[in-house]
N, C-alpha and C positions, 0 to 999 in steps of 0.2 A: 575855812574847812581844812582839816589836817589830813594829808594824804599819806603820812607815814604809817607803816604797818605797826600796830600796837606792840609794845615791848614784850608782852607775854606771848604773843604769837611768833615774833621773831625768835624768841628764846626757844619756843617749842619746835620751830623749824630746825634749829640747830641740834636739838635733842634728837629729832627724827633722823637727821642726816647722820649723826654719830651712831645711832641704832642700826641704820641701814649698813653702814660700813663695818661695824663691829659684829653684828649678829646676822643680818639678812644676806649680805653678799657672801660670807663664808658658807652659809647654807646653800645658796644658789650654786656655788662652786663645787659642792660635795657630790659624790656619787653620780657624776655626769648629769647633774640637774640643769646644766647649761643647754642641754638638748631641748629643753622646753622654751628657750628664748633665742637660740641661734637659728641658723637656716633650717634646722630640723623641726622647728617648733610646731607647725601645724600637724605634721605626721606624728610627732612624739605625744602630743596632747590628745590625739584622736584614736579611739578604738574603732577602727574601720569595720571590723567584723562584728561589732555589737551596735548596729544602727547608727554608727558615727558619734556615739556618746563620748563624753570626756573620759580619758584614760584614768583608771583608779589611782595609779601612782601619782599622776599629775594633781588630782584633787586632794590627795593626802598631803602632798607637798604644800599646797595652798593652805590647808587646814593647820599644818605645823607652823607656818609663818604667822597666821592669825593668832595662834595660841601664844607664840612668843611675843607678839605685839600686845596681846591682852595682858600677859604677865608683866610687861614693861610699862603698862598703864597708858598705852596709846590707842588701842583698838576701840575702846568705848568713849573716846573723846566727845562725840556729839551728845551723849546721854547726860541726863541730870546726875548730880553727885550721888543721889540716893540709889542710883542703879550702877554705881561704879564708874561713872563718867566724869567729865571735867566741865560740865555745863557749857558745852561748845556752842558757838554762835554760827549764824549763817555766814557772816564775814569770815570767821575762822575757818569754817569748812571750805569756803571758796578759795581762800589763800592756800590752805593745805593741799587741796586737790590739784590746784594748778601746779604747785611746787613739786609734788610727787610725780605728776605726769611729765613735767619738764625735765626730770631726770632721765627719761627714756624708758624703754621696755625693761622690766625686771621683776623679781619676786616681791619687791616692795610695793608694786602697784601694777596690776594687769587687769584693765577694765573689761577685757573679753569675758571674764567671769565675775565682773563687778568686785574684783578682789583688791584689797588695799590694807595696809597696816593700820590705817585709820578708817574704821568701818562706816559704811553708810547703810545700816541695817533698817531698811524701811519697814519690814514686817514687825520688828521690835517696836519702832516708834509708833506704828499704828496700834499695836497691842496696848502700849502704855496709854495712848489717847482714847481708845475706844473699847478695850476689853472690859468685860464684866469683872466683878471681884473674883469670881471663880475662874474665869479665863486667865486673868493676870496671874493668879496663884499657880496655875498649871503651866503657863507658857513663858513668862518673862525670863526667868533664869535660863531655861533651856534655849530660848532664842538667843540670848546674849552669849551663851557658851557654844552655840552652833550645834547643839545636840538635837535640836528640833527645828522644823521650819515649815513654811507653807508657800506654795506657788500662788500665782495670781491668774485666775480664770475670768478674764474680762472680755478680750477680743473673741469674736466668733467668725467662722468661715465666710459668712455673708455680711458681716458688719464689723468694720475696723474702727475708724475714728469716731463714728457715731454709735456710742454704746447705748443710747436711749432706745434704739430699735432692736435690741437684742431679742432673740427668739427663745432663749433658755427660760424655762418657767419652773416655779416651785409652787406646789399646791398643798395646803395644810390638810392633814388627816389626823385628827386628834392631837396628840402631843408630838407628832412627827410631821416632816415635810417630805414630799415626793418631788424629786428634781429630774427634769428631762431636758436634754439639749446637747450642744456641742460647743467646745471652746478650742481655740488655736493659739499658738505662740505662748503656751504655758511654760515659761522659762524655769528651769530647775526642777521640773516635775519628776525627773528620774530619781531624785533623792528625797524630795519633800514627802513627808508623811501626810500632809494635808494640802488641799487646794482651796483657795478662797474663791468660791464660785459666786459670780453675780447672776442673779436670776430674777425675772419679773414675778412679783407676788401680787401686784395690783396695778391699776391704771391701764393705760393703753400705749401702743407703740409711739415713741416720740416723747413721752412724758419723762421728766427727770426724776420724779418721785415714783415710788412703787417698785423700785429695784432693791433687792435685799442681798446682803453678803452672807454667805454660809461657809463655815469652816468644815469642809467635807474630807473625811479620811480617804486617801487614795486607795486604800485596801477595801473600800466598800463594794458590796455586790452591785454590779451594774456600772461601775466606774472602769472605763476601758481606754487605754492609750492606743490610738489608731496608728500613729506614725510619728517619728521624729523628723522634723523638716530640716533638710540639709541646706546650708546657707553659704553665703559669699565667704565667710570666715569660719572655718571648722575648728573644733568640734561643735556639735549641736546639743543643746539640752532643751530645745523648743518643741513641745509636743502638741499634737492635735488630739484632743480627747473627746470621748462621748460619755454622757450620763444617761442611763436607761433605767428609769424608775428607782433612782438612788434614794434611799431613805436616811434622813438624819433627824436627830431630836431637835426640839424647839430651841434648846440651849446652844445649838450650833450657830445660831444667828449672831453675826458680828457687827456691832455698831448700831443696832436697832432695826426693826422691821421697816422696810420701805426706804431706808436711808443709806443704801449701799454705795451709791455714787458719791455721796458726801464723804464717805470713808476714803476713797481713793483720791478725791479732789484735795483733801486736807493737806497732803504732802507733795502735791504736784509742784508747787512753786519751789519748795525747799530742794526737792530732788532735781528739778530742772536747772536751778542756779548752780548746783554742785556739778552737774553733768556739763554745763557750759564751761565752768572753770577747768574741768578736766580736758575738754577739747581744746581750750585755749593753751593749756600747758603742753599738750601734744603738738599743737601747731608751732608753738615757740621752740620746742625741741627740734622739729624739722628745719626751721629757719636757722637755728644755732648751728646745727650740724652742716647745713649747706654753706654757711659763711666760712666755717673752719675748713671745709673741704676745698672751697674755691680759693682759699689762700695758698694751699699747698699743691694743688693739681696744676701742672704747667704744660698744657698742650701748645704746640708751636712755640715753645721756649718762653712763655710768660704765664703768670698765674691767671686762672679763670677770673679771679677777683678783679682784675684790671679791665674786664670787659663790661660795658654798660648793659649789654644784653643779659648778663648774669646779675649785675647790681640792681637794676631798676625793678624787676619783678620781686626780688627779695625786700627791697625798700618798701614797696607797696604793701607786702604782707606784714612787715614789721610795723608799719604805720597802723594798719588795721589792728594788730595785736595790742599796741599801746592804747588805742582808743577803746577797744573792747575791754581791756583790763580795767580801765577807769570806770566804765559803765558797770561791769560786774561788781567791782568793789563798792561803788555807790549804791547799786541795787541791793546787794547783800546787807550793807550797813543800814539802809532804809528799812529793809524787812525786819531787822532786829529792833529798830527804833519804833516803827509805826505798825508793824504787823505783816505777816507773810503775804496777805492778800492786798496790801496797799500798793504793791508794785507789780501787779500781774502783767501789765503791758511791757514793762522793762524786762521782766523775766523772760517773756517770749522773745523779745528782741535779742537778748543775750544768748538764748538757747539756739535759735535757728541760725544766727549769724556765726556763732562759734563753731557749730558743727560744719557749716559750709566752709568756713575759714580753714579748719583743720584738714579737710579734704583737699583744698587748694594748696595748702602748705606741703602736704605729703606728696601731691602730684608734682609740685615744683622741685621738691627735694629729689625725687626720682630723676627729673630732667637734669638738674645740676650734677648729680652723681653719675649720669649716663647709664651705661649697661649695668654697672654695679648697683645703682639705685633701683633698677628694675628687678634685680635678683633678690632672692630671699636672704642673701648674706648681709643685707641692710634691713632695718625694721620698717622702712617707709611703706612698703606694700602691705604689711600687716596693719600698720596704723591706718592707712587708707581704708582697707577692707573692713576694719572694725568700726571706725568712726563714721563710715558711710551709712551704717545702720541707724545712727542717731538722727539722720536727716529724715527718717521715717518713724522710728520709735520715739518715745518721749513726747509725742505729738508731732506729726509731720510738719515740714517747713510751711506748707500751705495752711495748716491748721493754726500754727503759731502766728503767721502773718494775718490770718483772718481775725485772730484774737486782738492783735494790735489795732487792726482797722476798726474793730468793734468799739474799742476805747476811744480811738481818734474821732469817730463819727457819732459817738453817743449811744451806741446800741448796747453797751455793756458798762458796768460800774466797777470801781475799784473797791470791792468789798467781798467778804467771805461768802461762800454759798450758804443758803439758809440752813441753820442748824450747826454751822461750824464757827467756832470762835476765831476772831481775826488775830489774836495774840498768841 
């Protein structure tokens, strides 16, 4: 087995680093854009007087960076060549996402907004895989260019991890459907022109089938944003919404009637392995910074690095990073070779452990840096607050561990959900 990073990927990493230095960092340094990344970051990013939503100037800066990355040929990397991409692989995305996160907080990669110069446009990937001919013609280019988008209306106030018991319903009335229900944690709904609403159209509570995805215009009569949920890491773009007799045409169905859960399951593994790699990169950044600081900080006349109380916790974290990196690379490589659903247990292992590891590394970095580490003048508190969310989202730790147990004890199988191709 060859553990070397493929030459084309190592070359791409070098291209990305040069692009960051030559294009992105000068943009970050311009017009006091550093305020979005230094100790002022949370305040600068948040419009406190407008429901805590992201500041317009902040979001425009992110859009500019993505536009530059797209023009340079990086942003669409994971897409097929026919859509302007580079036929990116799961291994490639894992290596890239870790590399960018390991560089630290910056305009090149800020996962609080799922922002990166190498895009992870799940909505676009879903449209390519599941859209009708008409939907693809309407959506693909606008999604790729960021001119159009949709949020994900899956989670409900009374139903989190178990989407099969959702209470939102859609009833057919001629050529239209009438949707009623509530959704929460609709990320990005403040700008999205559509919300991909999951609603039960047949079957009973607990059934995996009978749930349908609808692309619902957010401007529809009866579509109401009740509140934006303020979180551990602000700003917020996570809305609690209500649908009251919202009518959409039959053509709004996305992915086939009764097959909604299969739509979101399709890219779970790809998205989770990429997110795991990002958390690994952020963890490694925290460790790297702690090691360097311990070499130069000299309380009581000697470097912190000479103390085993400093060394040993960082050694343990570094050991976990090395083992996790090997598992992430092997898992991503296997997904490319054998299909995304062939490694579901390994994806869950990578995901829950990397998120936990990142939080532990950020916490240790704060401890090593002392009072400065606890302050907002270092990025560790931001990293902790953001990555702590991934221990709940992307499938909570407990859900991921339950999945692994299901494969271990024979309750689940390594295969694609019914109706989803494994390759």
